[in-house]
MARBA-3410 file (N, C-alpha, C, O; in Angstrom, 1 decimal):
84
0.8,-1.2,0.0,0.0,0.0,0.0,0.9,1.2,0.0,1.9,1.3,0.7 ~ 0.5,2.2,-0.8,1.3,3.4,-1.0,1.1,4.3,0.2,-0.1,4.5,0.6 ~ 2.1,5.0,0.7,2.0,6.0,1.8,1.3,7.2,1.2,1.7,7.7,0.2 ~ 0.3,7.7,1.9,-0.4,8.9,1.5,0.3,10.1,2.1,0.7,10.1,3.2 ~ 0.4,11.1,1.2,1.0,12.4,1.7,-0.1,13.5,1.7,-0.9,13.7,0.8
-0.1,14.1,2.9,-1.2,15.1,3.1,-0.5,16.5,3.0,0.6,16.7,3.4 ~ -1.3,17.5,2.5,-0.8,18.8,2.5,-1.5,19.7,3.5,-1.1,20.9,3.7 ~ -2.5,19.2,4.2,-3.2,20.0,5.2,-3.8,19.1,6.3,-4.1,17.9,6.1 ~ -4.1,19.7,7.4,-4.8,19.0,8.5,-6.2,18.6,8.1,-6.8,17.7,8.6 ~ -6.8,19.4,7.3,-8.2,19.2,6.8,-8.3,17.8,6.1,-9.3,17.1,6.2
-7.3,17.5,5.3,-7.3,16.2,4.6,-7.1,15.1,5.6,-7.8,14.0,5.4 ~ -6.3,15.3,6.6,-6.1,14.2,7.6,-7.4,14.0,8.3,-7.8,12.9,8.5 ~ -8.0,15.1,8.8,-9.3,15.0,9.5,-10.4,14.3,8.6,-11.2,13.6,9.1 ~ -10.4,14.7,7.4,-11.4,14.1,6.4,-11.2,12.5,6.4,-12.2,11.8,6.5 ~ -9.9,12.1,6.2,-9.7,10.7,6.1,-10.0,10.0,7.5,-10.5,8.9,7.5
-9.7,10.6,8.6,-10.0,10.1,9.9,-11.5,9.9,10.1,-12.0,9.0,10.7 ~ -12.3,10.9,9.6,-13.7,10.8,9.7,-14.3,9.7,8.9,-15.2,9.0,9.3 ~ -13.7,9.5,7.7,-14.1,8.3,6.9,-13.8,7.0,7.6,-14.6,6.1,7.6 ~ -12.7,6.9,8.2,-12.3,5.7,9.0,-13.2,5.5,10.1,-13.6,4.3,10.4 ~ -13.6,6.6,10.8,-14.6,6.4,12.0,-15.9,5.9,11.5,-16.5,5.0,12.1
-16.4,6.4,10.4,-17.7,6.0,9.8,-17.6,4.5,9.4,-18.5,3.8,9.6 ~ -16.5,4.2,8.7,-16.4,2.8,8.3,-16.3,1.8,9.5,-16.9,0.8,9.5 ~ -15.6,2.3,10.6,-15.6,1.5,11.8,-17.0,1.3,12.4,-17.3,0.2,12.9 ~ -17.7,2.4,12.4,-19.1,2.3,13.0,-20.0,1.4,12.1,-20.8,0.6,12.7 ~ -19.8,1.4,10.8,-20.6,0.6,9.9,-20.3,-0.9,10.2,-21.2,-1.7,10.3
-19.0,-1.2,10.4,-18.6,-2.6,10.6,-19.1,-3.0,12.0,-19.6,-4.2,12.2 ~ -19.1,-2.1,13.0,-19.6,-2.5,14.3,-21.1,-2.8,14.3,-21.5,-3.7,14.9 ~ -21.8,-1.9,13.6,-23.3,-2.1,13.5,-23.6,-3.5,12.7,-24.6,-4.1,13.1 ~ -22.8,-3.8,11.7,-23.0,-5.1,11.0,-22.8,-6.3,11.9,-23.5,-7.2,11.9 ~ -21.8,-6.2,12.8,-21.5,-7.2,13.8,-22.7,-7.3,14.8,-23.1,-8.4,15.1
-23.1,-6.2,15.3,-24.3,-6.2,16.2,-25.5,-6.8,15.6,-26.2,-7.6,16.2 ~ -25.8,-6.4,14.3,-27.0,-7.0,13.6,-26.8,-8.5,13.4,-27.8,-9.2,13.6 ~ -25.6,-8.9,13.1,-25.4,-10.4,12.9,-25.6,-11.1,14.2,-26.2,-12.2,14.3 ~ -25.1,-10.5,15.3,-25.3,-11.1,16.6,-26.7,-11.2,17.0,-27.2,-12.2,17.5 ~ -27.5,-10.1,16.8,-28.9,-10.1,17.1,-29.7,-11.1,16.3,-30.6,-11.8,16.8
-29.4,-11.3,15.0,-30.0,-12.3,14.2,-29.7,-13.7,14.6,-30.6,-14.5,14.7 ~ -28.5,-13.9,15.0,-28.1,-15.2,15.6,-28.9,-15.5,16.8,-29.4,-16.6,17.0 ~ -29.0,-14.5,17.7,-29.7,-14.7,19.0,-31.1,-15.0,18.7,-31.7,-15.8,19.4 ~ -31.8,-14.3,17.8,-33.2,-14.5,17.5,-33.4,-15.9,16.9,-34.4,-16.5,17.2 ~ -32.5,-16.4,16.1,-32.6,-17.7,15.5,-32.5,-18.8,16.6,-33.0,-19.9,16.4
-31.8,-18.5,17.7,-31.6,-19.5,18.7,-32.7,-19.6,19.7,-32.9,-20.6,20.4 ~ -33.5,-18.5,19.8,-34.6,-18.4,20.8,-35.8,-18.9,20.0,-36.3,-18.2,19.1 ~ -36.4,-20.0,20.5,-37.6,-20.5,19.8,-38.9,-19.9,20.2,-39.9,-20.6,20.4 ~ -39.0,-18.6,20.3,-40.2,-17.9,20.7,-41.3,-18.1,19.8,-42.5,-18.3,20.2 ~ -41.1,-18.1,18.5,-42.2,-18.3,17.5,-42.7,-19.7,17.5,-43.9,-19.9,17.4
-41.8,-20.7,17.7,-42.2,-22.1,17.8,-43.0,-22.3,19.0,-44.0,-23.0,19.0 ~ -42.6,-21.8,20.1,-43.3,-21.9,21.4,-44.7,-21.3,21.3,-45.7,-21.9,21.7 ~ -44.8,-20.1,20.7,-46.1,-19.5,20.6,-47.0,-20.3,19.7,-48.2,-20.4,19.9 ~ -46.5,-20.9,18.6,-47.2,-21.7,17.7,-47.7,-22.9,18.4,-48.9,-23.3,18.2 ~ -46.9,-23.6,19.2,-47.3,-24.8,19.9,-48.4,-24.5,20.9,-49.3,-25.2,21.2
-48.3,-23.3,21.6,-49.3,-22.9,22.5,-50.6,-22.7,21.8,-51.7,-23.0,22.4 ~ -50.6,-22.1,20.7,-51.9,-21.9,19.9,-52.5,-23.2,19.5,-53.7,-23.4,19.6 ~ -51.6,-24.1,19.0,-52.1,-25.5,18.7,-52.7,-26.2,19.9,-53.8,-26.8,19.8 ~ -52.0,-26.1,21.0,-52.5,-26.7,22.3,-53.8,-26.2,22.7,-54.7,-26.9,23.0 ~ -54.0,-24.8,22.6,-55.3,-24.2,23.0,-56.4,-24.7,22.1,-57.5,-24.9,22.5
-56.1,-24.8,20.8,-57.1,-25.2,19.8,-57.5,-26.6,20.0,-58.7,-27.0,19.9 ~ -56.6,-27.5,20.3,-56.9,-28.9,20.4,-57.6,-29.2,21.7,-58.5,-30.0,21.8 ~ -57.1,-28.6,22.8,-57.6,-29.0,24.1,-58.7,-28.0,24.6,-59.0,-28.0,25.8 ~ -59.3,-27.3,23.8,-60.5,-26.5,24.2,-61.7,-27.1,23.7,-61.8,-27.8,22.6 ~ -62.8,-26.9,24.4,-64.1,-27.4,24.0,-64.3,-28.8,24.4,-63.6,-29.4,25.2
-65.3,-29.4,23.8,-65.7,-30.8,24.1,-64.6,-31.8,23.7,-64.3,-32.7,24.5 ~ -64.0,-31.7,22.6,-63.0,-32.6,22.1,-61.8,-32.5,23.1,-61.2,-33.5,23.5 ~ -61.5,-31.3,23.6,-60.4,-31.2,24.5,-60.7,-31.9,25.8,-59.8,-32.5,26.4 ~ -61.9,-31.8,26.3,-62.3,-32.4,27.5,-62.2,-34.0,27.4,-61.7,-34.6,28.3 ~ -62.6,-34.5,26.3,-62.5,-35.9,26.0,-61.1,-36.4,26.0,-60.7,-37.4,26.6
-60.2,-35.6,25.3,-58.8,-36.0,25.2,-58.2,-35.9,26.6,-57.4,-36.8,26.9 ~ -58.5,-34.9,27.3,-57.9,-34.7,28.7,-58.3,-35.9,29.6,-57.5,-36.3,30.5 ~ -59.5,-36.4,29.4,-60.0,-37.5,30.2,-59.3,-38.8,29.7,-59.0,-39.7,30.6 ~ -59.2,-39.0,28.4,-58.6,-40.3,27.9,-57.1,-40.4,28.1,-56.6,-41.5,28.2 ~ -56.4,-39.4,28.1,-54.9,-39.5,28.2,-54.5,-40.2,29.5,-53.7,-41.1,29.4
-55.0,-39.8,30.7,-54.6,-40.6,31.9,-55.0,-42.1,31.8,-54.3,-43.0,32.3 ~ -56.2,-42.3,31.3,-56.7,-43.7,31.2,-55.7,-44.5,30.3,-55.4,-45.6,30.6 ~ -55.4,-43.9,29.1,-54.5,-44.6,28.2,-53.1,-44.8,28.8,-52.5,-45.9,28.6 ~ -52.6,-43.9,29.5,-51.3,-44.0,30.2,-51.3,-45.2,31.2,-50.4,-46.0,31.2 ~ -52.3,-45.2,32.0,-52.5,-46.3,33.0,-52.6,-47.6,32.3,-52.0,-48.6,32.8
-53.4,-47.7,31.3,-53.5,-49.0,30.5,-52.2,-49.4,30.0,-51.9,-50.6,30.1 ~ -51.4,-48.5,29.4,-50.2,-48.9,28.8,-49.2,-49.3,29.9,-48.5,-50.3,29.7 ~ -49.1,-48.6,31.0,-48.2,-49.0,32.1,-48.6,-50.4,32.6,-47.7,-51.2,32.9 ~ -49.9,-50.6,32.8,-50.3,-51.9,33.3,-50.0,-53.0,32.3,-49.7,-54.2,32.7 ~ -50.1,-52.7,31.0,-49.8,-53.7,30.0,-48.4,-54.1,30.0,-48.0,-55.2,29.8
-47.5,-53.1,30.2,-46.1,-53.3,30.3,-45.7,-54.2,31.5,-44.8,-55.0,31.4 ~ -46.4,-54.0,32.6,-46.1,-54.7,33.9,-46.7,-56.1,33.8,-46.2,-57.0,34.5 ~ -47.6,-56.4,32.9,-48.2,-57.7,32.8,-49.4,-57.9,33.7,-49.7,-59.1,33.9 ~ -50.0,-56.9,34.2,-51.1,-57.0,35.1,-52.4,-57.3,34.3,-53.5,-57.4,34.9
END
């Protein structure tokens, strides 16, 4: 890289300002990348979707029937495994 020669302090200040702006741009890109990575690791959308599905399935008459049958089926399966 060729050494730059300046004829005034204004040119030096101008180049320093450009470097400051470039540094800030790179810093913001890193922060954005970090935030996107953090969002992709937090399964908030998946959890809210599962909550909505759970509410839809277990609400109303069908939900009451399912909630009643689940413990009965679990007990039946456990007793079947034990050989009772």
